[in-house]
Backbone as CSV, one residue per row, in Angstrom:
resi,resn,N_x,N_y,N_z,CA_x,CA_y,CA_z,C_x,C_y,C_z
1,MET,0.854,-1.197,0.000,0.000,0.000,0.000,0.879,1.233,0.000
2,GLY,0.628,2.188,-0.910,1.372,3.439,-0.919,2.623,3.391,-1.761
3,LYS,2.993,2.223,-2.355,4.179,2.145,-3.185,3.778,2.212,-4.640
4,ARG,4.685,2.746,-5.458,4.418,2.775,-6.883,4.439,1.371,-7.441
5,LYS,3.620,1.128,-8.438,3.549,-0.179,-9.054,4.801,-0.407,-9.893
6,PRO,5.506,-1.550,-9.724,6.729,-1.801,-10.473,6.541,-1.702,-11.969
7,ASP,5.420,-2.179,-12.480,5.222,-2.137,-13.920,5.167,-0.713,-14.450
8,ARG,4.777,0.260,-13.603,4.731,1.654,-14.042,6.144,2.163,-14.282
9,LYS,7.085,1.782,-13.435,8.454,2.249,-13.595,9.085,1.688,-14.858
10,LYS,8.777,0.435,-15.158,9.346,-0.178,-16.350,8.851,0.495,-17.613
11,ARG,7.720,1.142,-17.537,7.123,1.739,-18.724,7.601,3.147,-18.990
12,LEU,8.475,3.712,-18.152,8.837,5.126,-18.295,9.399,5.502,-19.664
13,PRO,10.341,4.723,-20.259,10.817,5.133,-21.598,9.685,5.229,-22.606
14,GLY,8.788,4.224,-22.584,7.657,4.270,-23.508,6.730,5.409,-23.206
15,VAL,6.569,5.709,-21.922,5.703,6.809,-21.514,6.229,8.125,-22.044
16,MET,7.564,8.329,-21.955,8.141,9.582,-22.446,7.855,9.775,-23.929
17,ALA,8.010,8.697,-24.700,7.717,8.793,-26.128,6.249,9.078,-26.363
18,ALA,5.406,8.434,-25.583,3.964,8.639,-25.744,3.567,10.055,-25.385
19,LEU,4.205,10.608,-24.347,3.904,11.991,-23.983,4.275,12.940,-25.115
20,ALA,5.419,12.680,-25.746,5.822,13.529,-26.865,4.812,13.443,-27.994
21,ALA,4.318,12.217,-28.245,3.313,12.053,-29.302,2.032,12.779,-28.953
22,ALA,1.656,12.709,-27.680,0.434,13.398,-27.253,0.575,14.896,-27.397
23,ALA,1.753,15.403,-27.066,1.990,16.842,-27.197,1.839,17.275,-28.640
24,LEU,2.385,16.468,-29.569,2.279,16.799,-30.987,0.830,16.778,-31.430
25,LEU,0.077,15.792,-30.970,-1.333,15.680,-31.347,-2.113,16.902,-30.921
26,LEU,-1.920,17.318,-29.661,-2.687,18.446,-29.138,-2.286,19.752,-29.788
27,THR,-0.999,19.954,-29.989,-0.545,21.249,-30.478,-0.715,21.409,-31.981
28,THR,-0.970,20.319,-32.695,-1.217,20.452,-34.135,-2.691,20.569,-34.459
29,GLY,-3.542,20.439,-33.436,-4.976,20.621,-33.664,-5.660,19.398,-34.231
30,ALA,-4.996,18.210,-34.169,-5.638,16.995,-34.643,-6.784,16.630,-33.719
31,SER,-7.689,15.785,-34.208,-8.862,15.427,-33.422,-8.466,14.720,-32.147
32,GLY,-9.072,15.127,-31.027,-8.795,14.497,-29.748,-9.822,13.448,-29.395
33,GLY,-10.696,13.052,-30.292,-11.699,12.049,-29.978,-13.021,12.387,-30.628
34,VAL,-13.950,11.465,-30.540,-15.273,11.680,-31.116,-16.318,11.445,-30.046
35,ALA,-17.510,11.959,-30.285,-18.600,11.716,-29.349,-18.874,10.223,-29.291
36,VAL,-19.119,9.722,-28.072,-19.233,8.280,-27.908,-20.626,7.812,-27.540
37,SER,-21.526,8.722,-27.281,-22.882,8.305,-26.944,-23.842,9.440,-27.245
38,SER,-25.105,9.094,-27.372,-26.095,10.137,-27.600,-26.235,10.978,-26.337
39,PRO,-26.214,12.300,-26.467,-26.307,13.144,-25.281,-27.647,13.008,-24.596
40,LEU,-27.632,13.170,-23.274,-28.872,13.195,-22.518,-29.572,14.523,-22.736
41,ALA,-30.779,14.645,-22.222,-31.475,15.922,-22.304,-30.641,16.984,-21.613
42,GLU,-30.655,18.182,-22.138,-29.842,19.251,-21.581,-30.191,19.493,-20.125
43,ALA,-29.173,19.513,-19.286,-29.374,19.782,-17.865,-29.532,21.273,-17.653
44,ALA,-30.009,21.630,-16.447,-30.116,23.052,-16.108,-28.750,23.702,-16.233
45,GLU,-28.723,24.886,-16.768,-27.464,25.566,-17.034,-26.781,25.961,-15.722
46,PRO,-25.574,25.414,-15.434,-24.884,25.785,-14.204,-24.237,27.156,-14.333
47,ALA,-23.890,27.726,-13.194,-23.191,29.002,-13.219,-21.860,28.820,-13.923
48,PRO,-21.475,29.743,-14.813,-20.227,29.589,-15.567,-19.019,29.495,-14.644
49,TYR,-18.126,28.564,-14.978,-16.875,28.433,-14.244,-15.910,29.500,-14.722
50,LYS,-15.151,30.048,-13.807,-14.088,30.970,-14.177,-12.978,30.846,-13.152
51,ALA,-11.822,30.385,-13.584,-10.696,30.265,-12.667,-10.179,31.661,-12.346
52,ALA,-10.130,31.975,-11.066,-9.583,33.263,-10.660,-8.075,33.211,-10.796
53,PRO,-7.453,34.125,-11.551,-5.995,34.115,-11.650,-5.388,34.105,-10.253
54,ALA,-4.536,33.117,-10.011,-3.996,32.928,-8.662,-2.603,33.487,-8.491
55,ALA,-2.080,34.160,-9.520,-0.719,34.682,-9.452,0.239,33.579,-8.997
56,LEU,-0.023,32.338,-9.474,0.778,31.162,-9.185,0.758,30.801,-7.709
57,LYS,-0.284,31.194,-6.998,-0.419,30.829,-5.584,-1.317,29.604,-5.497
58,ALA,-0.767,28.495,-5.070,-1.560,27.272,-4.994,-2.703,27.435,-4.020
59,GLY,-3.896,26.974,-4.464,-5.008,26.919,-3.545,-5.936,28.099,-3.570
60,SER,-5.890,28.962,-4.579,-6.816,30.079,-4.648,-8.240,29.549,-4.742
61,GLU,-9.151,30.120,-3.977,-10.525,29.614,-3.953,-11.394,30.381,-4.935
62,THR,-12.156,29.638,-5.736,-13.059,30.249,-6.691,-14.394,29.551,-6.613
63,GLY,-15.367,30.089,-7.348,-16.638,29.404,-7.485,-17.589,29.708,-6.355
64,PRO,-18.665,28.896,-6.226,-19.668,29.134,-5.205,-19.074,29.090,-3.815
65,LYS,-19.673,29.802,-2.895,-19.184,29.836,-1.524,-19.220,28.430,-0.938
66,ALA,-18.095,28.028,-0.345,-18.013,26.694,0.232,-18.936,26.565,1.433
67,LYS,-19.533,25.371,1.588,-20.410,25.109,2.713,-19.668,24.309,3.768
68,ALA,-20.025,24.537,5.013,-19.386,23.816,6.102,-19.806,22.356,6.061
69,PRO,-18.936,21.451,6.550,-19.319,20.043,6.593,-20.479,19.834,7.541
70,PRO,-21.286,18.778,7.329,-22.462,18.569,8.173,-22.084,18.245,9.605
71,GLU,-22.953,18.625,10.523,-22.763,18.254,11.923,-22.999,16.754,12.062
72,PRO,-22.270,16.094,12.994,-22.483,14.658,13.191,-23.954,14.366,13.480
73,GLY,-24.520,13.427,12.731,-25.908,13.051,12.941,-26.900,13.950,12.240
74,GLY,-26.422,15.023,11.610,-27.320,15.944,10.950,-27.608,15.529,9.524
75,GLU,-28.424,16.338,8.837,-28.739,16.048,7.443,-27.508,16.278,6.576
76,PRO,-27.269,15.436,5.565,-26.112,15.628,4.705,-26.228,16.937,3.931
77,GLU,-25.110,17.638,3.810,-25.067,18.884,3.063,-24.068,18.736,1.925
78,SER,-24.094,19.696,1.033,-23.151,19.679,-0.068,-21.734,19.817,0.466
79,LEU,-20.810,19.143,-0.207,-19.409,19.276,0.167,-18.924,20.661,-0.229
80,PRO,-17.857,21.156,0.404,-17.326,22.469,0.024,-16.935,22.469,-1.450
81,CYS,-17.333,23.483,-2.163,-17.099,23.523,-3.609,-16.733,24.937,-4.034
82,PRO,-15.466,25.197,-4.333,-14.364,24.239,-4.374,-13.775,23.989,-2.996
83,LEU,-12.840,23.044,-2.931,-12.143,22.801,-1.677,-11.384,24.055,-1.256
84,PRO,-11.467,24.435,0.019,-10.689,25.585,0.483,-9.237,25.188,0.722
85,GLU,-8.380,26.178,0.799,-6.970,25.922,1.096,-6.827,25.563,2.571
86,THR,-6.080,24.502,2.843,-5.863,24.025,4.201,-4.365,23.998,4.500
87,GLU,-4.039,23.607,5.712,-2.642,23.373,6.053,-2.090,22.261,5.158
88,ALA,-0.841,22.412,4.746,-0.233,21.415,3.862,-0.077,20.080,4.580
89,VAL,-0.331,18.997,3.860,-0.165,17.651,4.397,1.186,17.094,3.967
90,GLU,1.625,16.058,4.672,2.819,15.321,4.265,2.458,14.415,3.086
91,ASP,3.463,14.011,2.325,3.180,13.187,1.148,2.646,11.803,1.511
92,THR,2.850,11.352,2.751,2.261,10.078,3.172,0.731,10.122,3.128
93,TYR,0.165,11.334,3.109,-1.281,11.502,2.983,-1.807,10.833,1.713
94,PHE,-0.947,10.728,0.693,-1.362,10.176,-0.597,-1.043,8.687,-0.732
95,ASP,-0.651,8.035,0.376,-0.322,6.608,0.304,-1.459,5.792,-0.296
96,GLY,-2.680,6.105,0.090,-3.832,5.347,-0.402,-4.591,6.041,-1.509
97,ALA,-3.962,6.992,-2.173,-4.644,7.764,-3.217,-4.429,7.152,-4.595
98,VAL,-5.469,7.212,-5.408,-5.383,6.852,-6.824,-5.466,8.136,-7.638
99,PHE,-4.616,8.243,-8.646,-4.640,9.369,-9.581,-5.016,8.812,-10.948
100,LEU,-6.174,9.206,-11.440,-6.707,8.705,-12.708,-6.689,9.830,-13.728
101,GLY,-6.046,9.609,-14.877,-6.007,10.682,-15.852,-5.295,10.320,-17.146
102,ASP,-5.006,11.370,-17.911,-4.370,11.218,-19.216,-2.899,11.611,-19.127
103,SER,-2.332,12.142,-20.220,-0.907,12.454,-20.253,-0.522,13.553,-19.269
104,ARG,-1.443,14.443,-18.931,-1.123,15.461,-17.931,-0.886,14.808,-16.558
105,THR,-1.722,13.859,-16.181,-1.519,13.162,-14.913,-0.282,12.272,-14.984
106,GLU,0.022,11.746,-16.151,1.274,11.011,-16.339,2.454,11.924,-16.035
107,GLY,2.324,13.197,-16.436,3.367,14.165,-16.133,3.520,14.394,-14.630
108,LEU,2.402,14.402,-13.906,2.456,14.539,-12.453,3.261,13.391,-11.857
109,PHE,3.062,12.196,-12.362,3.807,11.014,-11.926,5.300,11.171,-12.208
110,LEU,5.623,11.683,-13.379,7.016,11.752,-13.810,7.801,12.897,-13.189
111,TYR,7.164,14.053,-13.031,7.924,15.274,-12.770,7.661,15.975,-11.440
112,SER,6.616,15.566,-10.712,6.268,16.321,-9.504,7.176,16.031,-8.324
113,GLY,7.755,14.837,-8.303,8.555,14.424,-7.163,7.773,13.631,-6.136
114,LEU,6.475,13.414,-6.372,5.663,12.626,-5.457,6.090,11.158,-5.548
115,LYS,6.425,10.579,-4.401,6.952,9.214,-4.378,5.947,8.186,-3.871
116,THR,4.724,8.570,-3.726,3.715,7.663,-3.216,2.442,7.786,-4.041
117,GLY,1.409,7.024,-3.690,0.175,7.040,-4.469,0.205,6.013,-5.586
118,HIS,-0.921,5.855,-6.252,-1.085,4.859,-7.320,-1.580,5.584,-8.576
119,PHE,-0.808,5.549,-9.641,-1.143,6.275,-10.863,-1.706,5.333,-11.915
120,TYR,-2.889,5.670,-12.391,-3.546,4.924,-13.459,-3.815,5.898,-14.595
121,THR,-2.937,5.884,-15.582,-2.981,6.890,-16.643,-2.728,6.253,-18.004
122,ALA,-3.150,6.963,-19.029,-2.861,6.557,-20.398,-2.879,7.805,-21.270
123,VAL,-1.908,7.923,-22.136,-1.885,9.028,-23.077,-3.121,8.945,-23.968
124,GLY,-3.834,10.054,-24.098,-5.038,10.087,-24.914,-6.287,9.611,-24.198
125,ALA,-6.196,9.319,-22.900,-7.353,8.815,-22.163,-8.490,9.832,-22.146
126,THR,-9.707,9.326,-22.190,-10.912,10.156,-22.135,-11.892,9.552,-21.140
127,VAL,-12.963,10.274,-20.852,-13.989,9.764,-19.939,-14.746,8.591,-20.542
128,GLU,-14.534,8.305,-21.812,-15.112,7.106,-22.436,-14.089,5.984,-22.514
129,SER,-12.867,6.295,-22.931,-11.882,5.233,-23.157,-11.478,4.520,-21.876
130,VAL,-11.619,5.178,-20.728,-11.251,4.533,-19.463,-12.124,3.308,-19.190
131,PHE,-13.286,3.242,-19.822,-14.166,2.084,-19.682,-13.768,0.934,-20.604
132,SER,-13.286,1.264,-21.782,-13.227,0.256,-22.838,-11.856,0.003,-23.453
133,LYS,-10.996,0.996,-23.505,-9.724,0.833,-24.208,-8.700,0.133,-23.324
134,LYS,-8.180,-0.975,-23.784,-7.225,-1.766,-23.006,-5.811,-1.205,-23.190
135,ASN,-5.544,-0.115,-22.491,-4.256,0.558,-22.653,-3.481,0.694,-21.348
136,PHE,-3.869,-0.083,-20.332,-3.113,-0.087,-19.083,-2.576,-1.489,-18.838
137,GLU,-1.272,-1.593,-18.636,-0.640,-2.887,-18.428,-0.525,-3.189,-16.940
138,THR,-1.081,-4.300,-16.506,-1.028,-4.708,-15.108,0.328,-5.347,-14.799
139,LYS,0.537,-5.673,-13.525,1.792,-6.312,-13.114,1.990,-7.652,-13.814
140,SER,0.902,-8.317,-14.150,0.993,-9.619,-14.825,1.224,-9.490,-16.319
141,GLY,1.202,-8.255,-16.828,1.414,-8.040,-18.253,0.148,-7.992,-19.068
142,GLU,-0.997,-8.147,-18.416,-2.282,-8.099,-19.123,-2.690,-6.657,-19.381
143,ALA,-3.215,-6.377,-20.568,-3.706,-5.039,-20.907,-5.194,-4.965,-20.585
144,VAL,-5.569,-3.983,-19.786,-6.965,-3.832,-19.366,-7.357,-2.354,-19.431
145,PRO,-8.660,-2.040,-19.458,-9.089,-0.644,-19.367,-8.703,-0.053,-18.012
146,LEU,-8.496,1.237,-17.987,-8.070,1.899,-16.762,-9.014,1.639,-15.594
147,LEU,-10.325,1.718,-15.831,-11.263,1.546,-14.728,-11.254,0.118,-14.178
148,ASP,-10.974,-0.861,-15.022,-10.867,-2.229,-14.531,-9.666,-2.362,-13.613
149,ALA,-8.568,-1.680,-13.955,-7.377,-1.714,-13.115,-7.619,-0.986,-11.796
150,VAL,-8.256,0.161,-11.859,-8.549,0.924,-10.646,-9.454,0.133,-9.717
151,ALA,-10.381,-0.643,-10.275,-11.318,-1.419,-9.467,-10.595,-2.395,-8.551
152,GLU,-9.408,-2.846,-8.957,-8.652,-3.827,-8.177,-7.726,-3.175,-7.157
153,GLN,-7.631,-1.851,-7.179,-6.699,-1.138,-6.311,-7.395,-0.648,-5.038
154,GLU,-6.899,-1.045,-3.886,-7.410,-0.498,-2.636,-7.020,0.973,-2.548
155,CYS,-7.963,1.815,-2.126,-7.679,3.239,-2.055,-8.665,3.929,-1.132
156,ASP,-8.271,5.104,-0.651,-9.182,5.895,0.175,-9.522,7.235,-0.459
157,LYS,-8.783,7.613,-1.491,-9.033,8.860,-2.225,-8.789,8.601,-3.705
158,ILE,-9.623,9.208,-4.560,-9.441,9.082,-6.004,-9.463,10.480,-6.616
159,TYR,-8.348,10.868,-7.226,-8.241,12.167,-7.885,-8.374,11.965,-9.395
160,VAL,-9.333,12.637,-9.991,-9.605,12.482,-11.422,-9.306,13.779,-12.159
161,MET,-8.556,13.679,-13.254,-8.443,14.804,-14.192,-8.494,14.252,-15.612
162,LEU,-9.609,14.500,-16.274,-9.809,14.085,-17.659,-10.594,15.173,-18.385
163,GLY,-10.253,15.417,-19.647,-11.002,16.416,-20.397,-10.273,17.031,-21.575
164,VAL,-8.941,17.077,-21.541,-8.211,17.715,-22.643,-8.447,16.978,-23.950
165,ASN,-8.436,15.661,-23.925,-8.609,14.889,-25.159,-10.053,14.871,-25.657
166,GLU,-10.966,15.385,-24.851,-12.375,15.449,-25.232,-12.779,16.828,-25.745
167,LEU,-11.856,17.777,-25.793,-12.202,19.147,-26.174,-12.769,19.238,-27.587
168,GLY,-12.422,18.281,-28.420,-12.926,18.284,-29.794,-14.279,17.615,-29.965
169,TRP,-14.854,17.098,-28.892,-16.166,16.468,-29.002,-17.217,17.495,-29.397
170,ALA,-18.195,17.050,-30.165,-19.170,17.984,-30.741,-20.061,18.641,-29.690
171,LYS,-20.432,17.885,-28.642,-21.373,18.414,-27.658,-20.811,18.311,-26.250
172,THR,-20.874,19.402,-25.515,-20.433,19.398,-24.124,-21.261,18.427,-23.301
173,GLU,-22.529,18.255,-23.632,-23.396,17.359,-22.885,-22.936,15.910,-22.982
174,THR,-22.310,15.541,-24.090,-21.772,14.185,-24.210,-20.675,13.972,-23.178
175,TYR,-19.820,14.982,-23.016,-18.768,14.916,-22.000,-19.391,14.795,-20.616
176,ARG,-20.418,15.581,-20.345,-21.056,15.561,-19.028,-21.647,14.186,-18.717
177,SER,-22.355,13.608,-19.672,-23.013,12.329,-19.415,-21.990,11.204,-19.228
178,GLN,-20.900,11.248,-20.005,-19.860,10.226,-19.838,-19.129,10.387,-18.503
179,TYR,-18.879,11.630,-18.110,-18.191,11.884,-16.846,-19.067,11.400,-15.687
180,ALA,-20.375,11.623,-15.787,-21.302,11.159,-14.746,-21.234,9.637,-14.614
181,LYS,-21.158,8.931,-15.738,-21.037,7.472,-15.702,-19.728,7.046,-15.043
182,LEU,-18.666,7.810,-15.301,-17.376,7.523,-14.691,-17.453,7.637,-13.174
183,ILE,-18.065,8.707,-12.689,-18.221,8.900,-11.242,-19.009,7.747,-10.631
184,GLU,-20.084,7.360,-11.290,-20.925,6.271,-10.779,-20.148,4.961,-10.714
185,ARG,-19.319,4.707,-11.715,-18.508,3.479,-11.719,-17.489,3.510,-10.571
186,LEU,-16.806,4.635,-10.389,-15.828,4.738,-9.308,-16.490,4.533,-7.945
187,ARG,-17.674,5.098,-7.781,-18.372,4.965,-6.500,-18.848,3.520,-6.281
188,GLU,-19.231,2.873,-7.344,-19.652,1.473,-7.236,-18.474,0.596,-6.827
189,ASP,-17.310,0.831,-7.434,-16.129,0.014,-7.150,-15.489,0.355,-5.805
190,HIS,-15.588,1.633,-5.409,-14.942,2.088,-4.174,-15.911,2.968,-3.376
191,PRO,-16.935,2.374,-2.784,-17.976,3.171,-2.119,-17.475,4.004,-0.939
192,GLU,-16.363,3.622,-0.326,-15.854,4.355,0.836,-14.826,5.421,0.468
193,ALA,-14.358,5.431,-0.761,-13.314,6.374,-1.161,-13.887,7.768,-1.404
194,LYS,-13.098,8.775,-1.095,-13.456,10.154,-1.402,-13.017,10.457,-2.830
195,ILE,-13.951,10.957,-3.641,-13.672,11.227,-5.055,-13.463,12.720,-5.244
196,VAL,-12.354,13.065,-5.882,-11.989,14.468,-6.110,-11.953,14.724,-7.611
197,LEU,-12.820,15.611,-8.084,-12.810,16.019,-9.488,-11.956,17.277,-9.597
198,GLN,-10.922,17.221,-10.415,-10.015,18.353,-10.569,-10.358,19.152,-11.821
199,SER,-10.337,20.465,-11.709,-10.555,21.296,-12.893,-9.373,21.152,-13.844
200,ILE,-9.632,21.414,-15.122,-8.626,21.273,-16.176,-7.814,22.561,-16.265
201,PRO,-6.493,22.509,-16.119,-5.684,23.724,-16.243,-5.821,24.342,-17.632
202,PRO,-5.606,25.644,-17.741,-5.702,26.305,-19.042,-4.532,25.953,-19.938
203,VAL,-4.577,26.422,-21.166,-3.430,26.323,-22.076,-2.739,27.672,-22.135
204,SER,-1.570,27.689,-22.738,-0.772,28.913,-22.787,-1.303,29.896,-23.826
205,ALA,-0.780,31.115,-23.789,-1.156,32.134,-24.770,-0.734,31.710,-26.176
206,VAL,0.397,31.032,-26.276,0.870,30.566,-27.590,-0.094,29.521,-28.152
207,GLN,-0.523,28.574,-27.314,-1.487,27.570,-27.768,-2.813,28.227,-28.123
208,GLU,-3.243,29.178,-27.317,-4.513,29.867,-27.577,-4.487,30.571,-28.935
209,ALA,-3.345,31.124,-29.289,-3.214,31.862,-30.554,-3.340,30.960,-31.774
210,LYS,-3.179,29.664,-31.606,-3.305,28.733,-32.733,-4.758,28.572,-33.169
211,LYS,-5.688,28.970,-32.287,-7.118,28.951,-32.599,-7.607,27.562,-33.013
212,THR,-7.174,26.543,-32.255,-7.697,25.198,-32.441,-8.788,24.965,-31.394
213,TYR,-9.351,23.768,-31.391,-10.362,23.451,-30.380,-9.744,23.312,-28.985
214,VAL,-8.421,23.197,-28.911,-7.734,23.141,-27.614,-7.525,24.572,-27.148
215,ASN,-8.557,25.151,-26.554,-8.520,26.553,-26.177,-9.169,26.752,-24.812
216,ASN,-8.941,27.901,-24.231,-9.380,28.135,-22.858,-10.878,28.358,-22.709
217,GLU,-11.541,28.829,-23.725,-12.993,28.958,-23.640,-13.632,27.570,-23.527
218,ARG,-13.136,26.643,-24.335,-13.653,25.274,-24.291,-13.323,24.622,-22.941
219,ILE,-12.115,24.836,-22.456,-11.721,24.297,-21.153,-12.617,24.859,-20.049
220,SER,-12.920,26.155,-20.118,-13.798,26.769,-19.120,-15.188,26.129,-19.144
221,ASP,-15.697,25.840,-20.347,-16.994,25.165,-20.466,-16.965,23.809,-19.760
222,TYR,-15.903,23.071,-19.973,-15.777,21.753,-19.355,-15.609,21.871,-17.841
223,ASN,-14.888,22.877,-17.387,-14.725,23.063,-15.946,-16.048,23.416,-15.273
224,THR,-16.907,24.127,-15.987,-18.256,24.383,-15.474,-18.996,23.069,-15.266
225,VAL,-18.862,22.164,-16.234,-19.486,20.840,-16.139,-18.919,20.071,-14.951
226,ILE,-17.592,20.066,-14.796,-16.952,19.310,-13.720,-17.403,19.818,-12.358
227,GLN,-17.442,21.142,-12.199,-17.852,21.711,-10.917,-19.315,21.371,-10.614
228,ALA,-20.167,21.439,-11.628,-21.577,21.110,-11.431,-21.755,19.632,-11.078
229,LEU,-20.989,18.760,-11.726,-21.065,17.335,-11.426,-20.591,17.043,-10.006
230,ALA,-19.568,17.749,-9.559,-19.078,17.556,-8.190,-20.185,17.851,-7.188
231,GLN,-20.922,18.919,-7.432,-22.019,19.275,-6.528,-23.169,18.271,-6.633
232,GLU,-23.479,17.866,-7.848,-24.594,16.941,-8.071,-24.319,15.556,-7.512
233,LYS,-23.079,15.087,-7.666,-22.725,13.712,-7.310,-22.041,13.598,-5.952
234,GLN,-22.001,14.703,-5.192,-21.378,14.708,-3.868,-19.922,14.261,-3.922
235,CYS,-19.183,14.868,-4.850,-17.737,14.697,-4.939,-17.073,15.998,-4.503
236,TYR,-15.797,15.938,-4.231,-15.031,17.153,-3.961,-14.612,17.775,-5.291
237,PHE,-14.517,19.101,-5.316,-14.044,19.814,-6.501,-12.777,20.568,-6.121
238,LEU,-11.674,20.206,-6.750,-10.389,20.868,-6.507,-10.036,21.704,-7.724
239,ASP,-9.949,23.015,-7.523,-9.728,23.924,-8.648,-8.237,24.069,-8.946
240,VAL,-7.673,23.009,-9.530,-6.258,23.017,-9.910,-5.976,24.143,-10.903
241,ALA,-6.944,24.419,-11.772,-6.743,25.478,-12.772,-6.412,26.816,-12.125
242,ALA,-7.042,27.111,-10.980,-6.788,28.383,-10.305,-5.352,28.482,-9.816
243,CYS,-4.733,27.325,-9.559,-3.346,27.310,-9.093,-2.352,27.460,-10.237
244,LEU,-2.833,27.318,-11.476,-1.934,27.289,-12.634,-2.323,28.331,-13.691
245,THR,-3.023,29.364,-13.258,-3.503,30.397,-14.180,-2.822,31.725,-13.867
246,ASP,-2.302,32.402,-14.894,-1.679,33.703,-14.639,-2.736,34.803,-14.657
247,GLY,-2.297,36.042,-14.511,-3.224,37.158,-14.420,-4.034,37.408,-15.672
248,ASP,-3.620,36.832,-16.801,-4.350,36.987,-18.054,-5.183,35.761,-18.406
249,GLY,-5.205,34.776,-17.505,-6.030,33.599,-17.733,-5.355,32.477,-18.492
250,PHE,-4.027,32.532,-18.637,-3.298,31.518,-19.400,-2.418,30.663,-18.493
251,LEU,-1.997,29.523,-19.019,-0.975,28.713,-18.390,0.364,29.407,-18.629
252,PRO,1.070,29.829,-17.567,2.325,30.578,-17.753,3.358,29.786,-18.538
253,LYS,4.134,30.503,-19.355,5.113,29.840,-20.212,6.178,29.107,-19.417
254,GLU,6.456,29.585,-18.197,7.492,28.933,-17.394,7.002,27.642,-16.732
255,LEU,5.742,27.297,-16.951,5.186,26.098,-16.322,4.824,25.005,-17.319
256,ASN,5.128,25.201,-18.613,4.707,24.194,-19.596,5.789,23.882,-20.616
257,PHE,5.658,22.691,-21.225,6.551,22.252,-22.289,6.123,22.796,-23.644
258,ASP,4.815,22.681,-23.925,4.310,22.840,-25.277,3.023,23.644,-25.356
259,GLY,2.703,24.356,-24.279,1.457,25.104,-24.233,0.312,24.344,-23.611
260,VAL,0.472,23.017,-23.447,-0.587,22.159,-22.915,-0.095,21.335,-21.729
261,HIS,1.051,20.680,-21.884,1.567,19.777,-20.862,2.488,20.514,-19.891
262,LEU,2.327,20.202,-18.610,3.102,20.865,-17.571,4.526,20.327,-17.517
263,ASN,5.477,21.239,-17.328,6.866,20.846,-17.127,7.088,20.551,-15.640
264,PRO,8.307,20.196,-15.215,8.522,19.894,-13.794,8.076,21.013,-12.854
265,ALA,8.311,22.265,-13.210,7.882,23.373,-12.347,6.362,23.400,-12.220
266,GLY,5.672,23.179,-13.328,4.209,23.156,-13.295,3.674,21.985,-12.506
267,CYS,4.315,20.819,-12.651,3.865,19.630,-11.909,4.109,19.783,-10.416
268,ARG,5.205,20.428,-10.049,5.455,20.661,-8.620,4.419,21.616,-8.040
269,LEU,3.994,22.595,-8.819,2.963,23.520,-8.356,1.622,22.799,-8.219
270,TRP,1.332,21.914,-9.136,0.123,21.081,-9.054,0.163,20.242,-7.773
271,LEU,1.297,19.604,-7.512,1.425,18.806,-6.298,1.237,19.676,-5.058
272,ASN,1.762,20.879,-5.074,1.574,21.780,-3.935,0.093,22.085,-3.731
273,CYS,-0.641,22.223,-4.823,-2.089,22.447,-4.746,-2.774,21.254,-4.087
274,LEU,-2.349,20.045,-4.429,-2.903,18.842,-3.814,-2.587,18.796,-2.318
275,ARG,-1.361,19.131,-1.983,-0.946,19.102,-0.577,-1.723,20.098,0.277
276,THR,-2.066,21.238,-0.296,-2.693,22.315,0.476,-4.213,22.336,0.344
277,HIS,-4.778,21.218,-0.071,-6.237,21.095,-0.143,-6.640,19.730,0.396
278,SER,-6.504,19.585,1.702,-6.826,18.336,2.392,-8.322,18.057,2.318
279,LEU,-8.659,16.774,2.382,-10.065,16.358,2.371,-10.599,16.095,3.774
280,GLU,-9.776,16.298,4.776,-10.193,16.033,6.144,-11.184,17.086,6.614
281,ASP,-12.302,16.642,7.206,-13.354,17.563,7.640,-12.827,18.623,8.600
282,GLU,-11.980,18.214,9.535,-11.462,19.159,10.530,-10.611,20.234,9.868
283,ALA,-9.773,19.832,8.922,-8.926,20.799,8.223,-9.777,21.756,7.396
284,ILE,-10.809,21.230,6.748,-11.695,22.071,5.945,-12.435,23.068,6.836
285,ALA,-12.956,22.583,7.955,-13.686,23.458,8.876,-12.796,24.565,9.400
286,THR,-11.541,24.238,9.726,-10.593,25.244,10.204,-10.310,26.280,9.129
287,ALA,-10.121,25.802,7.882,-9.836,26.710,6.780,-10.995,27.651,6.531
288,GLN,-12.214,27.143,6.614,-13.386,27.988,6.392,-13.567,28.999,7.538
289,LYS,-13.254,28.575,8.740,-13.372,29.460,9.893,-12.392,30.613,9.800
290,ASN,-11.206,30.329,9.255,-10.155,31.343,9.162,-10.228,32.167,7.882
291,ALA,-11.125,31.797,6.983,-11.215,32.496,5.690,-11.696,33.926,5.864
């Protein structure tokens, strides 16, 4: 428990090549995927998401006012949305954590310096492919879908970041309905685990100037969906984007490789955001009291 999977380390050379391929795909404007299911009826329009420029300060709070955790024995209330900034935790806090995502989360594994936790990632992963695409190699050498692998992993926290590869999908509602199915599957497999939906960091000004579908307006639309789903499905919402947004709303050039993927400095800042947003009720209550 809390150790990296040996098979993940063996895959690092291949992962580096795959990350480079993913970077090329995103920055050239090639298709990041297709719609995978018929959209559900349009849901009520949530309040627009907007990451408050954090001046590179991890843990800036945005969005609806956070609610206090419920009193013991009282009626359940909405979780704080977004998570408030708390006292930083030690990295052992992530011993039982699962990190589920695409090449950006792969970068967190490679460059952040975090030596614990369980990473389940695949370059090009989407909220649909995690169900069906056999692109994760287990310790036995078997290729399985990411969610099948996660189902076998004991964990107490699950951090999800998916959405960049879905930016080219025709309808935002398709993304919402698939993400909802993902949350339901995670809760079914791990009913006691705390699920954290992370907002998608922005892209750089250089990437934005390319005027492809990989742009910050589209990312903001998806972050609105993620925040609304967190409230609807009783998940935590961690606004990672607020920790990685400059005063003009872009991913700073000193934090990225290619306008999309975070470099070591960006990944360390992401990790700092994780450390300073504890899920413990007492820490959250203290942070809200001191806000």
